[in-house]
LOPALUM-412940 format. One record per residue (C-alpha): x, y, z. Coordinates in steps of 0.5 Angstrom, whole numbers, plus 500, padded with zeros to 3 digits. Last residue first. Layout:
XYZ;...
END
This chain:
597731716;599723715;596721708;600728706;606723710;605716706;603719700;609723699;613716701;609713696;610717690;618717693;618710691;615709685;620715682;617722681;615727676;607727679;605722672;610717674;618717673;622712671;628712675;635715675;636717682;637723685;632722690;627728691;628731683;628724680;633723675;630721669;630713665;636709664;643710666;649712663;654707661;659703666;663696664;666692670;670686671;672680675;676676671;674669666;667670665;660670668;654675667;651680672;647687671;647693675;642698675;641706678;647707682;650707688;654701688;652699694;645699692;646699685;648691687;641688689;644683694;647675695;646672701;642667697;645667691;646673685;653676689;656669691;654665685;658670681;663670686;665662684;662664676;667669674;665676674;663681670;659687672;655690667;654697671;649704671;651710672;646717673;647715680;654714681;654722679;658726675;653728669;658727662;658719662;662716657;666722658;673719658;675721665;668720667;668713665;674711667;672713675;666709674;670703671;675704678;668704683;665698679;672694681;671696688;664696688;665689686;671687691;667690697;660685694;665679694;667680702;660681703;658674700;665671703;662673710;655672710;656665713;660667718;655671722;652665725;657661727;661667729;655669733;650674731;646680735;653682737;653684745;657691747;661690753;658693759;657700760;658705766;664708762;658711758;655714764;647714764;646707764;640703763;645699758;644705754;642703747;635702749;635708752;636711746;643715745;644722745;646723752;651718751;654721745;657725751;660720755;663717748;667723746;669724753;673717754;675716747;678710748;676705753;668708750;671706743;668699743;662702746;660707742;662704735;658697738;651701739;652706732;653700728;647698732;644703731;645703722;643697722;635698725;636704721;637700714;631695715;627701719;628705711;626699708;620697712;617703711;616708717;619714714;617712707;624712704;628718701;632720708;634713711;633709704;638713700;643713706;643707705;649707700;654713704;652709711;654702707;661704703;664711704;662712710;662706713;666700710;672704708;672710714;668707719;672700718;678703717;679706723;675701727;680695726;686701726;684704732;683696736;690694732;693700735;691698743;694691742;692690750;691681748;683682751;682689747;686686741;681680741;675684743;676688737;676682732;670679735;667688734;669687727;666680725;660682728;660689724;662685718;655681719;650686720;653689714;652683710;645682714;643690711;645688704;640683704;634686707;633685715;628679716;633674720;636681725;628682726;627690724;628695729;622700732;621698738;626697742;631699737;628707738;629711731;627718731;628722738;635721736;636716731;637721724;642725726;646719732;648716726;652723722;654725729;658718731;661718724;664726724;666724731;670718729;672722722;673728727;678723731;681721725;682729723;686730730;691723730;693727723;694733727;697729733;702726728;704733725;705736732;710730735;710724737;713717736;713711739;718706742;716698742;711696745;706701745;704700737;700706736;694708734;691706741;696712745;694717739;686716741;688717748;691725746;685726741;681725748;685729752;683736748;687739743;688745746;689746754;689737753;696739749;698744754;697739760;700733756;706737754;710734747;717736748;721738742;725744743;731740743;734743749;727742753;729734751;725728748;728722746;729722738;725718733;724724728;717725731;719725737;719720742;716716747;718710750;717703749;711699753;711692756;704689759;706684764;702678767;700675773;704679778;707678784;711673783;711667788;716665793;713668799;718674801;724673797;719671791;714677792;721682794;725679787;720680783;717687785;724689786;725687777;718689775;720696778;727697776;730693771;724690767;722697768;726700763;721697759;715701760;710699765;704695766;703690771;698686771;693681775;695683781;698677786;695678790;688682790;686689791;678692794;682690802;688694801;694691805;696685800;696689793;698696797;703695802;704688800;705689793;708696793;715692795;718694789;716701790;721701797;725696794;727700788;728707793;733702795;734702803;736707807;744707812;745711818;745706823;741706830;746705835;745700841;747701848;744695852;751690851;751683852;758683849;756679843;748678843;748686844;742689847;735692846;731686845;728688852;725694851;726696843;722702842;726706848;732703849;732705840;733713842;727716838;729722833;733719827;729712826;722716829;722719821;721712819;713713821;710713829;705707830;707703823;714705824;715703831;711697830;715694824;722697829;720692834;718687830;725687827;729688833;725681836;727678829;734679829;739685827;746687832;752689828;758689833;761695834;763692841;760697845;757702842;752696839;750697831;744697830;740695824;734697821;735699814;732706814;727708810;728714806;730721804;737721808;742718803;747713804;744708801;743701802;739695797;745692793;742686790;747681789;749681781;744679776;746675770;740671769;735675772;737680767;736674762;729672764;727680764;729681758;726674755;720675758;719681754;718676747;711674749;709682747;705683752;708677758;704671761;707669768;709662769;716662767;717668771;716664776;721659776;726664773;725668780;726661784;732660781;735667783;733667789;736660790;733654792;733649797;726648798;726655802;733660800;739657798;745662797;745664790;742671788;744674795;740681797;745686799;747690805;753696804;761695808;764699801;768696795;768702790;767701783;766708780;761712777;760717772;756723772;748723770;746726776;740722777;741715773;748715775;753714769;757707767;762706762;761705754;767706750;771711746;779709747;785713748;792711747;798709752;804704751;809700755;809705762;814701766;820705765;820709772;819716768;813712764;810709770;810717773;807720768;801715767;799715774;798723773;794723766;789718771;789722777;784727775;780721775;781719782;781725786;787727789;787726797;794722796;797721789;804720791;801714796;793714794;791710800;791703802;797700801;803706803;804713803;798716806;792720804;786717802;785718795;778722793;771719789;767724794;766717799;773715799;778711795;784706798;780700798;784694799;780687798;784682800;786675795;784670798;784666791;777664790;775671793;780674788;776672782;769674786;771681787;775681780;769680776;764685781;770691780;774696784;775692791;778687788;784690784;786686778;790687771;788683767;793678762;791676756;795682753;791687751;784685747;779679744;783674749;778673754;779674761;772671764;774663766;779666772;786666774;790668779;798671779;799674786;801682788;807684791;808689796;815691799;816698799;819699793;812695790;808701793;806703786;807697781;806691786;811687786;810681782;808674785;807666781;801664785;798661778;802661772;801653771;793655771;794660766;798656761;805655761;810656754;816657752;818657746;821651742;828651741;830644744;834648749;827651750;826659747;823665749;820669744;822674739;817677734;819682729;819690732;817691739;814697737;809696742;802694738;806690732;810685739;803686742;799683736;804678735;804676743;796676742;795668741;801667745;798671752;803675754;808675759;815680757;822677758;827683758;833685755;831690750;825685748;823679749;817676749;815670754;809666752;803664756;797659753;790659755;787654759;786658766;785665763;790670767;789674772;793679775;793681783;793686788;792692785;788698789;794703788;793700780;786702780;787710777;790706771;782705769;783702762;787697763;793693760;798686764;805686762;808680767;816682767;822678768;829680768;831679775;831671773;831671766;835665766;830661771;824662765;824654765;819654771;815659773;820665777;818669783;818676784;816679777;816686775;810689773;809691765;804696763;799697757;794703757;787705755;786712758;778713757;773717752;766717754;760714751;753713756;751707760;745709765;746706772;740706777;737699776;745696777;744698784;748705786;752706793;751713795;756719795;750723790;757726787;762721787;756715785;759708787;757702783;758696788;764692790;763688796;764689803;759684806;751684809;747679808;739678806;738672803;737667809;730666809;729670816;732676812;728675806;721676812;724681815;726685809;718684808;716686814;721692813;718695808;711693809;713699816;713704812;709703808;704703813;707709816;706713810;713715806;710710799;704714797;698710796;692713793;686715796;683721793;685719787;682713787;681712779;678713772;683717767;681722763;687726762;685731767;686725771;692724771;694731770;691733777;694727780;702730777;701736782;698734788;704729788;709735787;706738793;707732798;714730795;716737797;713738803;716731805;723733803;722739808;720734813;725729812;731734812;729736819;730730821;736728818;739734823;741741818;748744817;749739811;743742807;745749810;752748806;749745801;744750798;738751802;734750794;739745791;740741797;731740797;732739790;738733791;732731797;727730792;732726787;735722792;729717793;723717797;716719794;714714789;707715787;701711787;694710783;689705786;685702780;679697782;676693777;671689778;670684772;664685767;667686760;665693759;669693767;675689764;675694758;675700762;681698766;685696760;683703757;686706764;692703764;694705758;692712758;697713765;702709761;702714756;700721759;706719764;710718758;708725755;710728762;706729768;709735772;715735777;718730782;714725785;716719781;712714778;708709782;707703778;700702778;697695780;692692775;686688778;681685775;676683780;671677779;664679781;661680787;660688787;660689779;656695778;659699785;666699783;664703776;659707781;665709785;669711778;662716776;661719783;657723781;660729783;667727780;664725773;660732773;667735774;670731768;665733764;666740765;673740764;672736757;669741755;673746753;679743751;675739747;671744743;668739739;666743733;662737728;
END
């Protein structure tokens, strides 16, 4: 029972590696149908954490299960090696000043070195968990073929017409100096200044002529720093607007919000501009379109903005009129495009206003960081009498997923994958992706709603980044006319360059040296082309693994049978893989997707070093052992967030010991003593109690198989745990050990029990093999040859073949359940008899029982499938009687206690019960 997993598991792992157990597992099913679980690449950044362990263990459980079912399960682990975190570490290591002085190729060299080190650190951690795979031949996103594949997929989607270049608002991290995709955004609470501002109108809507020169439009915004880029105000087209009268001014607001605004602004009783008929002046957003107003910052220079409308404007907050800066928001940008509103961008890469006095600069706040400018802009408006109200609000705001700093929306020239341009067959990438998702099997099934809604609502995918460590976007700029150059010929040349020399060559080689005759500007004919500096979004990089790995490796298949990752990957790797695969081939890259929750501490909190609640899988392997972690993964519902702490792992450790003790207990009587191949009793000749138990064993195995196939590991765990603890340890094994320990060594009764014991042992070793990989492998050394499928290692076992099919075992189940129910009634009566001193000897063997049961139950217990209840009750005898309800009474046993087996029987002249007399005689005869 002293497993010493922490000490013994590494020795067993070394033996697996020395004897190429993974390769043997693949060779065993050579020529069979494949099951390819494609590994989502973890980021090569630091030692493995508990989420990594959950992920890799889950994948290994699935691969081992399908391998046992006869599928060939090649598993190629991989790592995502590019991206900002590694580059940031290099910058931190060198210092920003020195980092900025280095040429790009040197920065990339240092990033690659760091990635390689991290990959090896993580590889050792994953192997220690007992995960089998091609650890010496993983996929890495920085190798030449992978670089080339990035551009292969880029070309396919470019040729389909989905890749565009343009100046659109994107999430911009001023700290990391790069655009971000939606998948790289985290939302967190921020306190922002919300302000109501009145803009002076320069045109007069019909019916308000009397207010010309005293007419304003009231807006609300939570980003005062965007006012220098204001170019429009947006109304809802169908909403009705009125004009509030206050202090000699008329101010336009939504009618539905007029009363609330007047109260909030301190205007007192609501007074509206009215016509000659006494009715309030009203106009819809559509009717107000194309009116104009003074630009709030640069209006004195003659700059004006325009009234437009859009359906997304709500009447929930504010004034029902939205200030619009098309360069600082996607919705504003799209609304502005419909009305020809220019996109003004006064903010640089550092998040600071350009220096200047007019539109397109920061004006009074030139050179200032935008958030620093907020209070100064508010004060400036207050001084000019255009600020109506300032209040701070707490709201959800986007942050960079890497540096955790708030981001801004900023229009920059970027590369995009269009979600809505018609592609092959006239359908857009959005439409094709949704169609393909409907063909994918999701576990849990509702997960399709999450990724489906994200595909439905996602904007165009910004795929360009402004960093050093990644795969370049294969675009060139003509140095003579500024034209962007990209076509099939240049793309083919870049693919060949990357495949032969890697993407570093992009930063070192002259384009003329590899473009050849395609080194020409189609606009002006110049041959002076310069390689652009932007790199591909790291999600693109990992997303194309469906081709770089599944299509480029002969032992894998495309589409993959399964992708399995955390639920955050619905907007990450699941999404980028889908976009690039559908964009390039028109099909999803996966046939099924397993979505898992996040690891949390026992109180449901995120693990962090500052809270001191981190569970380190490396440390757990060094103390408890990897099999404990693997059992923990199966003990919880991985489709939800997963709690883990020392207390939880202690409970899992107890469960492990129960499993281990059961295997040890069974081996104690079977190893070297009973070989099913020669000693087993034919199943149809088994004693009745053994037949009932065998039927239940077959049912449990079918339940376990179904749970594995639906990836409900917690059902596998719970089914086997309850079976082992409740039905075996406290039930059948406890009851039949009397026969096994005290029966005649080669007698029929003992062999009948051991026939079932051997099947229980075999089923448990097989059914637990995907989970307790080290323990079941250890047990293999002690199993009879006939239970080992001709193998030496547990990973090479075939799936357990139950002795009976459902058609055979199901008729026994009702009787089995009746025995279990009857035994529970006996146990309750026995405990009462001990409590009231009816029984003085505290052992069930000293009791006899009378069981009363309804006719239907009685028929099951005494019928063809019934058994002698004295054995499952572990008592001297059981009398049956019919009654309305199931009940049991207990009295002292007849007879005397046999000194050999402790059962109460009529003893013979030798002082033994008849069964023990025969067993001893047989031993004496054998001597």
